[in-house]
C-alpha positions as CSV (number, residue, x, y, z in Angstrom):
1,M,0.0,0.0,0.0
2,W,2.4,2.7,1.3
3,S,5.5,1.1,-0.2
4,S,3.9,0.4,-3.6
5,L,2.7,4.0,-3.9
6,V,6.2,5.3,-3.1
7,L,7.6,3.0,-5.8
8,R,5.2,4.4,-8.3
9,G,5.9,7.9,-7.1
10,S,9.4,8.1,-8.6
11,S,8.0,7.6,-12.1
12,C,5.1,10.1,-11.9
13,L,6.5,12.6,-9.4
14,L,6.7,15.5,-11.9
15,Q,3.1,14.9,-12.9
16,V,2.0,14.9,-9.2
17,V,4.0,18.1,-8.5
18,S,2.5,19.9,-11.5
19,R,-0.9,19.6,-10.0
20,G,0.1,21.1,-6.7
21,P,-0.1,19.7,-3.2
22,Q,-3.6,21.0,-2.6
23,R,-5.2,19.1,-5.5
24,L,-3.3,16.0,-4.4
25,L,-4.7,16.2,-0.9
26,R,-8.2,16.5,-2.2
27,Q,-8.0,13.8,-4.8
28,T,-5.9,11.1,-3.3
29,H,-7.4,8.7,-0.8
30,Q,-4.2,7.1,0.4
31,S,-3.0,7.3,4.0
32,S,-1.9,10.4,5.7
33,L,1.7,9.1,6.1
34,C,2.0,8.5,2.4
35,L,0.6,12.0,1.6
36,R,3.1,13.6,4.0
37,F,5.9,11.6,2.3
38,L,5.0,12.8,-1.2
39,L,4.4,16.4,0.0
40,H,7.7,16.3,1.9
41,R,9.5,15.6,-1.4
42,H,7.5,18.3,-3.2
43,A,10.0,21.0,-2.5
44,H,12.8,19.0,-4.2
45,R,11.0,18.1,-7.4
46,L,13.9,19.5,-9.5
47,T,16.4,17.0,-8.1
48,G,15.0,14.3,-10.4
49,A,13.7,10.8,-9.9
50,L,17.1,9.2,-9.1
51,C,17.6,11.5,-6.1
52,F,14.1,10.7,-5.0
53,Q,14.7,6.9,-5.2
54,R,17.9,7.2,-3.2
55,Q,16.2,9.2,-0.5
56,R,13.4,6.7,-0.4
57,A,15.8,3.8,0.1
58,D,17.6,5.7,2.9
59,L,14.3,6.4,4.6
60,L,13.0,2.8,4.4
61,R,16.4,1.6,5.9
62,G,15.7,3.8,8.9
63,T,18.6,6.2,8.4
64,H,18.1,9.8,9.4
65,C,17.1,12.3,6.7
66,S,17.7,15.9,7.4
67,P,14.5,17.9,7.5
68,L,13.5,19.7,4.3
69,T,12.1,23.2,4.2
70,V,9.0,23.6,2.1
71,A,8.7,27.1,0.7
72,S,5.0,26.9,-0.2
73,R,2.4,27.0,2.6
74,H,0.6,23.7,3.2
75,Y,-3.1,24.4,3.8
76,K,-4.7,21.7,5.9
77,N,-7.7,21.2,8.1
78,D,-7.0,22.1,11.7
79,P,-8.0,19.0,13.7
80,K,-8.7,21.2,16.7
81,S,-11.4,23.3,14.9
82,T,-13.0,20.8,12.6
83,V,-14.2,17.3,13.4
84,E,-13.9,14.6,10.8
85,V,-14.4,10.8,11.1
86,A,-13.4,8.0,8.9
87,V,-16.0,6.6,6.4
88,N,-15.7,3.2,8.3
89,P,-14.8,4.0,11.9
90,I,-12.2,1.7,13.4
91,T,-13.2,-0.7,16.2
92,V,-11.1,-2.4,18.8
93,T,-11.9,-5.8,17.1
94,D,-10.4,-4.4,13.8
95,I,-7.3,-3.3,15.6
96,R,-6.8,-6.7,17.3
97,Q,-7.3,-8.6,14.1
98,Y,-4.9,-6.4,12.2
99,L,-2.2,-6.7,14.9
100,R,-2.6,-10.5,14.9
101,S,-2.3,-10.6,11.1
102,K,1.0,-8.8,11.4
103,E,2.2,-11.0,14.3
104,V,2.5,-8.1,16.6
105,P,2.1,-9.2,20.3
106,F,-0.1,-7.1,22.5
107,H,-2.2,-7.3,25.6
108,D,-5.4,-5.5,26.7
109,G,-5.2,-2.4,28.9
110,Y,-7.9,-0.3,30.4
111,S,-8.3,2.2,27.5
112,C,-5.4,1.2,25.3
113,L,-3.8,-1.9,23.8
114,H,-0.2,-2.4,24.8
115,A,2.4,-3.5,22.3
116,P,6.2,-3.5,21.8
117,S,7.4,-0.3,20.2
118,I,8.3,-0.6,16.6
119,F,10.5,2.5,16.9
120,V,12.9,1.0,19.4
121,E,15.6,-1.6,18.4
122,P,14.6,-4.9,20.0
123,S,18.0,-5.2,21.6
124,G,18.0,-1.6,22.7
125,V,15.7,-1.7,25.7
126,P,16.0,1.6,27.5
127,A,18.1,1.6,30.6
128,G,16.2,0.9,33.7
129,A,13.3,-0.8,31.9
130,A,12.2,-4.3,33.1
131,S,11.7,-7.3,30.9
132,G,8.4,-8.8,29.9
133,K,5.3,-6.7,29.4
134,D,6.9,-3.6,30.9
135,T,8.8,-3.3,27.6
136,Y,5.4,-2.8,25.8
137,S,5.9,0.9,25.5
138,M,3.6,1.5,22.5
139,F,0.0,2.3,23.4
140,I,-2.9,2.1,20.9
141,D,-6.2,3.8,21.8
142,K,-9.0,1.3,21.6
143,T,-11.5,3.9,20.4
144,T,-9.6,5.9,17.8
145,G,-6.5,3.8,17.0
146,Q,-4.2,6.7,17.8
147,F,-0.8,5.4,19.0
148,L,2.0,6.7,21.2
149,C,5.5,5.3,21.9
150,K,6.5,6.5,25.4
151,D,10.2,5.8,24.7
152,T,10.5,8.0,21.7
153,L,7.4,10.1,22.0
154,V,6.4,9.2,18.4
155,E,2.7,9.4,17.9
156,G,0.3,9.2,15.0
157,S,-3.0,7.9,13.7
158,W,-4.1,4.3,13.1
159,E,-3.4,4.7,9.4
160,D,0.2,5.9,10.2
161,L,0.8,2.8,12.3
162,Q,-0.6,0.5,9.6
163,D,1.7,2.1,7.0
164,C,4.7,1.6,9.3
165,L,3.9,-2.0,9.8
166,E,3.5,-2.5,6.1
167,V,6.9,-1.0,5.4
168,M,8.5,-3.2,8.1
169,Q,7.0,-6.3,6.7
170,K,7.9,-5.6,3.0
171,E,11.4,-4.4,3.7
172,G,12.2,-7.1,6.3
173,Q,13.0,-4.5,9.0
174,S,12.7,-5.4,12.7
175,F,12.2,-1.7,13.7
176,L,11.8,1.7,12.1
177,S,13.6,4.9,12.9
178,S,11.5,7.4,14.9
179,H,12.5,10.0,12.3
180,L,10.1,8.4,9.9
181,L,7.3,10.3,11.6
182,L,9.2,12.9,13.6
183,G,11.1,14.1,10.5
184,Y,8.0,15.6,8.8
185,A,8.2,19.3,9.7
186,D,5.2,21.5,10.0
187,T,4.7,24.6,7.8
188,P,7.3,27.4,8.3
189,E,4.6,29.5,10.0
190,E,3.9,26.7,12.5
191,Q,7.6,26.1,13.1
192,E,8.1,29.8,13.8
193,E,5.2,30.0,16.1
194,R,6.3,26.9,18.0
195,G,9.8,28.3,18.3
196,R,8.5,31.6,19.7
197,E,6.3,29.8,22.3
198,L,9.1,27.5,23.4
199,A,11.5,30.5,23.7
200,E,8.9,32.3,25.8
201,V,8.5,29.2,28.0
202,Q,12.3,29.2,28.6
203,R,12.4,32.9,29.3
204,I,9.6,32.8,31.9
205,W,11.1,29.7,33.5
206,G,14.5,31.2,33.6
207,S,13.2,34.4,35.1
208,S,11.2,32.7,37.8
209,V,12.5,32.1,41.3
210,P,12.5,28.6,42.8
211,F,10.5,28.4,46.0
212,S,13.6,27.3,47.9
213,D,15.3,30.6,47.0
214,L,12.6,32.7,48.6
215,S,13.0,34.1,52.1
216,D,10.7,32.6,54.7
217,E,8.7,35.9,54.9
218,E,8.3,36.1,51.2
219,A,7.3,32.4,50.8
220,Q,4.7,32.8,53.6
221,L,3.3,35.9,52.0
222,V,2.9,34.0,48.7
223,K,1.2,31.0,50.3
224,T,-1.2,33.4,52.2
225,M,-2.1,35.1,49.0
226,F,-3.0,31.7,47.4
227,Q,-4.5,30.4,50.6
228,V,-2.2,27.3,50.8
229,T,-0.4,28.1,54.0
230,K,-0.5,24.4,55.0
231,I,1.5,23.3,52.0
232,T,5.1,23.2,53.0
233,N,8.0,24.7,51.1
234,A,9.5,21.3,50.7
235,T,6.4,20.2,48.7
236,F,6.7,23.2,46.4
237,K,10.3,22.4,45.9
238,K,9.5,18.7,45.2
239,F,7.2,19.6,42.3
240,G,9.5,22.3,41.0
241,V,7.0,25.2,41.5
242,R,8.5,28.6,41.0
243,L,7.3,32.3,41.5
244,F,7.2,34.7,38.6
245,K,7.6,38.0,40.4
246,P,6.5,40.4,37.7
247,T,2.9,39.1,37.8
248,K,3.1,37.5,41.2
249,S,2.2,34.1,39.6
250,L,3.0,30.6,40.6
251,V,4.7,28.7,37.7
252,F,3.9,25.0,37.3
253,P,6.2,23.2,34.9
254,W,5.2,20.6,32.3
255,F,7.9,18.1,31.7
256,R,7.7,15.3,29.1
257,G,9.7,12.3,27.9
258,P,12.4,10.1,29.4
259,S,14.7,13.1,29.7
260,S,12.0,15.2,31.5
261,E,12.4,18.1,29.0
262,L,10.5,21.3,29.8
263,R,7.7,21.5,27.2
264,G,5.2,24.0,28.8
265,L,4.1,26.1,31.7
266,K,1.0,27.1,33.5
267,L,0.9,30.4,35.4
268,L,-1.5,30.8,38.2
269,S,-2.5,34.2,39.7
270,A,-4.8,34.9,42.7
271,Q,-6.9,37.7,43.7
272,S,-9.6,38.3,46.3
273,S,-13.0,37.0,45.3
274,T,-15.7,39.7,45.2
275,T,-18.5,37.1,45.3
276,D,-17.3,34.9,48.1
277,D,-18.4,36.1,51.5
278,A,-15.9,33.8,53.2
279,G,-13.0,35.8,51.8
280,G,-11.9,33.3,49.2
281,V,-9.6,33.8,46.2
282,Q,-10.3,33.7,42.5
283,Y,-7.6,32.0,40.4
284,T,-6.6,33.1,36.9
285,E,-4.7,30.6,34.6
286,A,-2.5,31.2,31.6
287,T,-0.8,28.3,29.7
288,M,2.1,28.3,27.4
289,P,1.9,26.9,24.7
290,K,-1.8,27.5,24.2
291,C,-4.0,25.1,26.0
292,N,-5.4,23.8,22.7
293,S,-2.1,23.0,21.2
294,Y,-0.3,21.0,24.0
295,Y,-1.5,18.7,26.7
296,N,0.4,17.3,29.7
297,L,-0.1,16.1,33.2
298,F,1.4,18.2,36.0
299,G,3.2,15.9,38.5
300,L,3.8,13.1,36.0
301,P,7.6,13.0,36.3
302,L,7.3,12.2,40.1
303,V,5.1,9.1,39.4
304,G,7.1,5.9,40.0
305,R,7.2,3.0,37.6
306,L,5.7,0.7,40.2
307,D,3.0,3.1,41.4
308,S,-0.4,1.4,41.0
309,E,-2.7,4.1,42.5
310,V,-3.1,7.7,41.5
311,V,-5.3,10.6,42.4
312,L,-6.5,12.6,39.4
313,T,-7.2,16.3,40.2
314,G,-8.3,19.4,38.3
315,H,-5.8,21.9,39.8
316,E,-2.1,21.9,40.3
317,L,-2.4,23.1,43.9
318,D,-4.6,20.1,44.6
319,V,-1.8,17.8,43.5
320,L,0.5,19.4,46.1
321,A,-2.1,19.0,48.8
322,V,-2.8,15.3,48.0
323,S,0.8,14.3,47.6
324,Q,1.8,16.0,50.9
325,S,-1.2,14.6,52.9
326,T,-1.5,11.1,51.5
327,G,1.8,10.2,49.9
328,L,0.0,8.9,46.9
329,A,0.9,9.7,43.3
330,A,-1.2,12.7,42.1
331,V,-1.5,14.5,38.7
332,A,-3.5,17.4,37.4
333,L,-5.4,17.7,34.2
334,P,-4.2,20.6,32.0
335,R,-7.6,22.1,31.4
336,G,-9.3,21.2,34.7
337,N,-12.7,19.6,34.6
338,S,-13.4,20.7,31.0
339,C,-11.5,18.0,29.1
340,L,-9.6,14.7,29.4
341,P,-7.6,14.5,26.1
342,P,-7.3,10.9,24.9
343,S,-3.6,11.6,24.2
344,L,-3.0,11.5,28.0
345,L,-4.6,8.1,28.5
346,P,-1.4,6.1,27.8
347,Y,0.3,7.8,30.8
348,L,-2.5,6.6,33.1
349,E,-2.5,3.0,31.9
350,Q,-0.1,1.7,34.6
351,F,-2.6,2.4,37.5
352,R,-5.0,-0.2,38.7
353,R,-6.9,2.4,40.8
354,V,-7.6,5.9,39.7
355,T,-9.4,8.2,42.2
356,L,-11.0,11.2,40.6
357,W,-11.1,14.2,42.9
358,L,-11.7,17.0,40.5
359,G,-13.3,19.6,42.8
360,G,-16.1,20.3,45.3
361,D,-19.1,21.2,43.1
362,M,-21.6,19.4,40.9
363,H,-19.7,20.3,37.7
364,A,-16.7,18.4,39.0
365,W,-18.9,15.5,39.9
366,E,-20.4,15.4,36.4
367,A,-16.9,15.5,34.9
368,S,-15.7,12.7,37.1
369,R,-18.5,10.4,35.9
370,I,-17.8,11.2,32.3
371,F,-14.0,10.8,32.5
372,S,-14.4,7.5,34.3
373,H,-15.9,6.0,31.2
374,K,-12.8,6.9,29.2
375,L,-10.5,5.6,31.9
376,G,-12.4,2.3,32.5
377,L,-15.2,2.1,35.1
378,R,-13.8,-0.9,36.9
379,R,-10.7,0.9,38.1
380,C,-12.2,4.3,38.8
381,W,-13.3,5.7,42.2
382,L,-15.0,9.0,42.7
383,V,-14.9,11.5,45.5
384,R,-18.4,12.9,46.0
385,P,-18.3,16.7,46.4
386,G,-19.9,18.3,49.4
387,D,-19.3,20.7,52.2
388,D,-17.3,18.1,54.1
389,Q,-15.4,17.1,50.9
390,P,-14.3,20.2,49.0
391,R,-11.4,20.3,46.6
392,P,-8.1,18.9,48.0
393,A,-6.3,22.2,48.6
394,E,-9.4,23.6,50.4
395,A,-9.8,20.4,52.4
396,L,-6.2,20.6,53.6
397,A,-6.7,24.3,54.6
398,R,-9.7,23.2,56.7
399,G,-7.7,20.5,58.4
400,K,-9.5,17.6,56.8
401,N,-8.0,14.1,56.6
402,L,-7.3,13.7,52.9
403,A,-6.3,10.1,53.1
404,R,-9.6,9.3,54.7
405,V,-11.5,11.1,52.0
406,V,-9.6,9.2,49.3
407,K,-10.2,5.9,51.1
408,G,-14.0,6.8,51.3
409,S,-14.4,7.3,47.6
410,I,-17.1,5.3,45.8
411,P,-16.7,3.0,42.8
412,A,-17.7,4.4,39.4
413,A,-19.1,1.2,38.2
414,H,-22.7,0.3,39.2
415,K,-25.2,-2.4,38.6
416,S,-28.2,-2.2,36.3
417,I,-30.6,-2.3,39.3
418,V,-30.2,-0.1,42.3
419,S,-32.2,0.7,45.4
420,F,-32.8,4.1,47.0
421,R,-29.9,3.5,49.3
422,Q,-27.5,3.8,46.3
423,L,-29.4,6.9,45.1
424,R,-29.8,8.6,48.5
425,D,-26.5,10.6,48.3
426,D,-27.2,11.6,44.7
427,V,-30.6,12.9,45.6
428,Y,-29.2,14.8,48.6
429,G,-26.5,16.3,46.3
430,E,-29.1,17.7,43.9
431,L,-31.2,19.1,46.7
432,A,-28.2,20.8,48.3
433,N,-26.9,22.2,45.1
434,T,-30.0,23.4,43.2
435,E,-28.2,26.2,41.4
436,Q,-25.4,23.9,40.1
437,V,-27.9,21.2,39.2
438,A,-29.9,23.8,37.1
439,G,-26.9,24.0,34.7
440,V,-24.8,26.7,33.2
441,K,-26.4,30.2,33.1
442,W,-26.6,32.4,30.0
443,S,-24.9,35.7,30.4
444,R,-26.7,37.4,27.4
445,F,-30.2,36.0,28.0
446,P,-31.2,36.4,31.6
447,E,-34.9,35.8,30.7
448,L,-33.9,32.4,29.4
449,N,-32.3,31.7,32.8
450,R,-35.5,32.7,34.5
451,I,-37.6,30.1,32.6
452,L,-35.2,27.2,31.8
453,K,-33.0,27.9,34.9
454,G,-29.9,26.9,32.9
455,H,-28.3,24.7,30.3
456,R,-28.0,21.1,31.5
457,K,-26.1,18.1,30.1
458,G,-28.0,15.0,28.8
459,E,-31.0,17.0,27.5
460,L,-32.5,17.4,24.1
461,T,-33.7,20.8,23.0
462,V,-35.9,21.3,19.9
463,F,-35.8,24.8,18.4
464,T,-38.0,26.0,15.6
465,G,-39.2,29.2,13.9
466,P,-40.4,30.5,10.6
467,T,-38.2,30.5,7.6
468,G,-36.0,33.6,7.4
469,S,-36.8,34.6,11.0
470,G,-33.1,34.3,12.1
471,K,-33.0,30.8,13.7
472,T,-29.4,30.2,12.9
473,T,-28.3,33.7,14.0
474,F,-30.1,33.3,17.3
475,I,-29.1,29.8,18.1
476,S,-25.5,30.6,17.2
477,E,-25.5,33.4,19.8
478,V,-27.1,31.1,22.4
479,A,-24.4,28.5,21.8
480,L,-21.6,31.1,21.7
481,D,-22.8,32.5,25.1
482,L,-22.4,29.0,26.6
483,C,-19.1,28.3,24.8
484,M,-17.6,31.5,26.3
485,Q,-18.3,30.1,29.7
486,G,-16.3,26.9,29.0
487,V,-19.0,24.6,27.5
488,N,-17.3,22.5,24.9
489,T,-19.4,23.0,21.8
490,L,-19.7,21.1,18.5
491,W,-21.5,22.7,15.6
492,G,-23.2,20.7,12.8
493,S,-24.2,23.3,10.2
494,F,-25.8,21.7,7.1
495,E,-27.6,24.7,5.7
496,I,-24.7,27.3,5.7
497,N,-21.0,26.5,5.4
498,N,-18.6,26.8,8.3
499,V,-16.9,29.9,7.0
500,R,-20.2,31.9,7.0
501,L,-21.2,30.5,10.4
502,A,-17.8,31.3,11.9
503,K,-18.1,34.8,10.5
504,V,-21.5,35.3,12.2
505,M,-20.2,34.0,15.5
506,L,-17.0,36.1,15.3
507,T,-19.2,39.2,14.8
508,Q,-21.4,38.2,17.7
509,F,-18.3,37.5,19.8
510,S,-16.6,40.9,19.1
511,M,-20.0,42.8,19.1
512,Q,-18.9,44.8,16.1
513,R,-18.7,44.7,12.3
514,L,-15.2,43.5,11.7
515,E,-15.4,44.3,7.9
516,E,-15.4,47.9,9.0
517,N,-12.5,47.3,11.5
518,L,-10.2,44.9,9.8
519,E,-7.2,46.2,11.8
520,R,-8.9,44.5,14.8
521,Y,-9.5,41.2,13.1
522,D,-6.4,39.4,14.5
523,Y,-7.0,40.6,18.0
524,W,-10.6,39.2,18.1
525,A,-9.7,36.1,16.0
526,D,-6.9,35.2,18.5
527,Q,-9.4,35.3,21.4
528,F,-12.1,33.5,19.4
529,E,-9.7,30.8,18.6
530,E,-9.2,30.0,22.3
531,L,-12.9,29.0,22.7
532,P,-13.7,25.3,23.0
533,L,-15.6,25.4,19.7
534,Y,-15.5,22.8,17.0
535,F,-17.3,22.3,13.6
536,M,-18.3,19.3,11.7
537,T,-17.1,19.4,8.1
538,F,-20.4,18.3,6.6
539,H,-22.5,20.5,4.4
540,G,-25.8,19.6,2.7
541,Q,-27.7,16.3,3.1
542,Q,-26.0,13.8,5.4
543,N,-26.6,10.3,6.6
544,I,-27.6,10.0,10.3
545,K,-25.2,7.3,11.0
546,T,-22.3,9.3,9.7
547,V,-23.3,12.3,11.8
548,L,-23.7,10.2,15.0
549,D,-20.3,8.6,14.4
550,T,-18.8,12.0,14.2
551,M,-20.6,13.2,17.3
552,Q,-19.4,10.2,19.3
553,H,-15.9,10.7,18.0
554,A,-15.9,14.4,19.1
555,A,-17.4,13.5,22.5
556,Y,-14.6,11.1,23.1
557,L,-11.7,13.3,21.8
558,Y,-12.9,16.7,23.1
559,D,-15.4,15.9,25.8
560,I,-18.2,17.8,24.0
561,N,-21.0,19.1,26.2
562,H,-23.2,20.7,23.6
563,V,-24.0,19.7,20.1
564,V,-26.0,21.9,17.7
565,I,-27.6,20.3,14.7
566,D,-28.9,22.8,12.1
567,N,-31.1,21.3,10.9
568,L,-33.1,18.0,11.0
569,Q,-34.5,18.2,7.5
570,F,-31.0,17.8,6.1
571,M,-30.7,14.4,7.8
572,M,-33.7,13.0,6.0
573,G,-32.6,13.4,2.4
574,Q,-30.1,10.5,2.7
575,E,-32.4,8.0,4.2
576,N,-34.4,5.3,2.4
577,L,-37.0,7.0,0.2
578,S,-39.3,4.0,0.3
579,V,-39.9,4.6,4.1
580,D,-42.4,7.1,5.3
581,K,-40.7,10.5,6.0
582,F,-42.4,10.8,9.4
583,A,-41.0,7.4,10.4
584,V,-37.6,8.5,9.2
585,Q,-37.8,11.7,11.3
586,D,-38.9,9.8,14.4
587,H,-35.9,7.4,14.0
588,I,-33.5,10.4,13.7
589,V,-35.0,12.2,16.7
590,G,-34.8,8.9,18.7
591,A,-31.2,8.5,17.8
592,F,-30.3,12.0,19.0
593,R,-32.3,11.5,22.2
594,K,-30.3,8.3,22.9
595,F,-27.0,10.0,22.2
596,A,-27.8,12.9,24.5
597,T,-28.7,10.5,27.3
598,N,-25.8,8.0,26.9
599,S,-23.1,10.7,26.3
600,S,-24.4,13.1,28.9
601,C,-24.3,15.8,26.2
602,H,-26.9,18.4,25.5
603,V,-28.2,18.3,21.9
604,T,-29.9,21.3,20.3
605,L,-31.9,20.2,17.3
606,V,-33.2,22.8,14.8
607,I,-36.4,21.7,13.0
608,H,-38.4,23.7,10.5
609,P,-42.1,24.2,11.2
610,R,-45.1,23.2,9.2
611,K,-46.5,25.8,6.9
612,E,-48.7,28.2,8.8
613,E,-50.7,31.3,8.0
614,D,-48.6,34.5,8.3
615,D,-50.9,36.0,11.0
616,R,-50.8,32.9,13.2
617,E,-48.2,32.2,15.9
618,L,-46.4,28.9,15.9
619,Q,-47.2,26.3,18.6
620,T,-45.6,23.1,19.7
621,A,-47.8,21.2,17.3
622,S,-46.4,23.4,14.5
623,I,-43.1,21.4,14.5
624,F,-42.8,19.5,11.3
625,G,-43.4,15.7,11.6
626,S,-45.2,13.7,14.2
627,A,-45.4,14.5,17.9
628,K,-42.3,12.4,18.7
629,A,-40.0,15.4,18.5
630,S,-41.8,17.4,21.1
631,Q,-42.4,14.2,23.2
632,E,-38.7,13.3,23.3
633,A,-37.5,16.8,23.8
634,D,-36.7,18.2,27.3
635,N,-37.1,21.7,26.1
636,V,-39.1,23.2,23.2
637,L,-38.1,26.8,22.0
638,I,-40.0,28.7,19.3
639,L,-38.8,31.9,17.7
640,Q,-42.0,33.7,17.1
641,E,-42.2,36.3,14.3
642,K,-45.0,38.6,13.2
643,K,-44.5,38.7,9.5
644,L,-47.2,41.3,8.9
645,V,-45.6,43.8,11.3
646,S,-43.1,46.2,9.7
647,C,-42.2,48.1,12.9
648,S,-40.9,47.2,16.3
649,G,-42.3,44.2,17.9
650,R,-41.6,41.4,15.4
651,R,-39.7,38.7,17.2
652,S,-40.0,37.0,20.6
653,L,-38.8,33.7,22.1
654,Q,-41.3,31.3,23.5
655,V,-40.5,28.3,25.7
656,T,-43.4,25.9,25.4
657,K,-41.8,22.9,27.2
658,N,-39.5,22.7,30.2
659,R,-39.1,19.2,31.6
660,F,-36.8,20.4,34.4
661,D,-39.3,22.3,36.5
662,G,-42.3,23.0,34.2
663,D,-41.9,26.8,33.8
664,V,-42.7,28.1,30.4
665,G,-43.2,31.6,29.0
666,I,-42.3,34.1,26.4
667,F,-40.1,37.2,26.2
668,P,-39.3,39.8,23.5
669,L,-36.1,39.9,21.5
670,E,-34.4,42.9,20.0
671,F,-32.1,42.5,17.1
672,L,-28.9,44.6,16.9
673,K,-27.8,44.5,13.2
674,A,-24.4,46.0,13.9
675,S,-23.4,42.9,16.0
676,L,-25.9,40.3,14.7
677,T,-27.0,39.8,18.3
678,F,-30.4,39.4,20.0
679,S,-31.1,40.9,23.4
680,A,-34.1,41.7,25.6
681,P,-35.4,45.2,25.3
682,V,-34.8,47.8,28.0
683,K,-36.3,46.8,31.3
684,G,-39.7,48.4,32.0
685,K,-41.0,48.3,28.4
686,H,-42.2,44.7,28.6
687,K,-42.4,42.2,31.4
688,L,-41.7,38.5,31.2
689,R,-44.8,36.5,30.5
690,K,-44.8,33.3,32.4
691,V,-47.1,30.2,32.4
692,S,-48.1,28.5,35.6
693,K,-48.2,24.9,34.5
694,L,-46.4,22.8,31.9
695,E,-48.1,22.3,28.6
696,D,-49.4,18.9,27.6
697,E,-46.6,16.5,26.9
698,E,-48.1,15.6,23.5
699,G,-47.4,19.2,22.4
700,G,-50.9,19.9,21.1
701,E,-52.1,22.6,23.5
702,T,-50.8,26.1,24.0
703,P,-50.4,27.1,27.6
704,K,-52.6,29.7,29.1
705,E,-51.1,32.8,30.7
706,T,-51.5,33.7,34.3
707,A,-51.3,37.1,35.8
708,P,-51.3,38.4,39.4
709,P,-54.7,39.4,40.7
710,A,-55.6,43.0,39.7
711,K,-56.5,45.5,42.3
712,K,-60.1,46.7,42.6
713,G,-60.9,49.4,40.1
714,K,-58.0,48.4,37.8
715,A,-59.4,45.3,36.2
716,D,-59.9,47.1,32.9
717,K,-56.3,48.3,32.8
718,A,-55.1,44.8,33.7
719,G,-57.2,43.3,30.9
720,K,-55.7,45.7,28.3
721,A,-52.2,45.0,29.5
722,A,-52.7,41.3,28.9
723,K,-53.5,42.0,25.2
724,A,-50.4,44.2,24.7
725,P,-47.8,42.9,22.2
726,H,-45.0,40.9,23.9
727,A,-42.2,41.6,21.5
728,T,-40.3,44.7,20.4
729,K,-37.6,44.7,17.8
730,N,-36.2,46.7,15.0
731,P,-37.0,45.3,11.6
732,V,-34.3,43.4,9.7
733,D,-33.7,43.8,6.0
734,S,-34.3,40.9,3.6
735,G,-30.6,40.4,3.1
736,Q,-30.0,39.9,6.8
737,S,-32.9,37.5,7.0
738,Q,-31.3,35.2,4.4
739,A,-28.1,35.2,6.4
740,A,-29.9,34.6,9.6
741,G,-32.1,31.8,8.3
C-alpha cells in the first residue's frame, strides 16, 4: 500500500507536482503518512527521480534524513477546529485482528492496547526498563486507533501505524527509525510560532524564582495570597514550583519524555474574590503553549514506575495537597474539569486504581463520571463533592484528613438495578446544590435563565421558527454564550457552510462589524480561537449514522458538552426514500435522544415548522413531523415572528416545554444589526410573560397565561395590558434575513 505507492511515485513525481499539493490532498485517498511523504518531497522536485529513489531507500532503511524546508504553505484542516471521522470508523476488534495478522504481540489495557514499540531496536531496551510486558511501550487507543510510543514520543494515527507495519514487513525490518514520523516538519509558520512559544517558555522559566530561594517571609506571603499556607516549602520544591515575580504568579512546569524536557508552563495568579463572603480567592490561569495545542499532566515525572494508584485532580495546587497529605501519586489535568484529552490516557495505563477528585461542586462530579468511562469504570473511584469534601487544597486548609477522603471514595461502576440506598446521596446532592444542578447560566439571555433555569447536560432541546426569521443567527449566539463560559461545543451546520457560520459567530463575539474594522481582526480572532468550539465538516444532506459517528468521535476526543444540529431536515434526504418520511424523522429524533442521554451531552436540534398562516403564531404542534420530536425533547423553544408587522415588535422567544421544572413563557427579542445579536429590550417596556403549568406532553395545546390578581378598580387596565404585544424589535432587511435563516 504505502510502499507500492512510493515505488510508483518516482515515475510520476513530476506529474503529481505539477498539480500542486492542494489538489493532491483533495483527490488522493491514500493514508496520511504517504501523503506527507510525497508532499515532503514536493520542494525537491527539481532534483529528479534518481535522487528521489535514493532518499526513499535511505528512509526505508531507517537512516536519518535531514528535514527539508518547504517554501509553499501547506493548507490543511485544523483538527482542533473541525471534526472529521473515517468513512468506516475503526473498532477495537479491527485493531486486534490487524495486529494478529502482522504477528504483533499485544495485551489489553484499560483504554489502550499495549504492544512492543516498533520505533525501538529490539536489543536496545532503554536503561532501567524491566523485561516482559513492561517493555510494551507503545499504546494504541481502543476507540480511535491513535498510538503513542512513550520511549521515543512518536505518535500518530491508526493509518500511520498501519503504514509503518506494512513498510517493516515488506522491507524485512525489525524496527523503524523514529524520524520516519518525527522528521516531517510543519509549515514554516507553524515552526516559527512553536519556536516563539518555546522561547517564551524558557524565558519565563529562567526568570522565575525557585521556592527554595525565597525568604521565609516572602514564601509565607505568597502562600497566604494563594490560601495554601499548610502546603510546605518542601512540597513546592519537590514539584519544581516557582514564582514569577513580575505578575506574582506561581509557575507550574510541564515536563515530558524520558529526559524530562521542559515543554510548557502554567501560570496561576490569585486575587480576592468579590463574590465569596468567606474571603476566598479567585484564580486566573495562563498556559504556554496555548492550552489547545499542547497537553500534559502536572506531577507526571514524580510518578514511580511501580505506582499502582493515582489521584486525578483538576488543579495543580490540589496535586500538592494530595501528595503531601497522603503520599499517593497525584497528577492534574491541563484544562481542569473541561476535558480529558485521549492523548493523555497512555500515561494513566499503569494504574490499577484511579481516584477522581476534580473539585467540590456538581460540575466536578459530572466531569468525574464522564471521565471514568474513558479511563475504565472498573478501576475508577469517585470523591463525591460536598461541604465536608471540598477540593483537596481547600480540604487541607480546613484540616480535613485527605487520606480518609480518598479511602472513602465510591466506585464508578454500578449495577443495572439499584435501590434508593444507592441513590440517596445523589438525591441529597441535587437538593443541596440546586443552582449547580440547574446548569450553566446564560450571560446574554437572563430571561432564558428565569424560565429554563440553565443549560444542562444530557437534555434534548428542539428549536423551531419561521423560515427567514433568524433561527441560525439566534441559536449561534445562544451556543456562543455557553461556549464563552467553557461549555465544549460542536456545531453541525448543514444549511450554511462553516466559514459563514464562523463569520457570524465572530461578529457576535466581538460585538462589532469587523469588515469595517479589519485592523482589529487578528485581535478578536486570537481570542475567538481560544474558545472550545468545533465544527463538523459536513454540508448539505448527510446520513444520520455518519453524523452520529462524528458526534461520538468528538465527544470522546474533546469531551463535547453541547451539540448543535442545524437542521433536522438535512438528515432526512439520505435515508431510504421508500420509508415514510415521518417514520424516518422519528428514527432520527430517537437517535439524537439516545446520544444525549448516553453521552451526557446536550443536543440542540433545529427543526423547520409546518406551513402556517402569516398571521398565526407557531405552537408546539407546528413542529414538522409527528409528535415524537416534542415528546422526546426536554425543552421546546419557538422563535416567534409577526411577519405582517413592519415596525418594532416582530420577534420573541417562547418556551413551550421545560421538563426540568415546568416553567414556560415568552419574552421579547431585539435584534442589533451591527453585531448580529439578540437581546431583551430595555427593562420596563415589557415584562416576562410566564405560564403556571407545563403544557401537555403531546405538544398539542398552547399554555394559558396567568397574571397576578388585579386590584379593585383596575381590572380594565389589567385586561388591556394582557393584550399588549410581547415583542419589540427593529425590523431586519431581507438580506440579513437570508443570512440569519
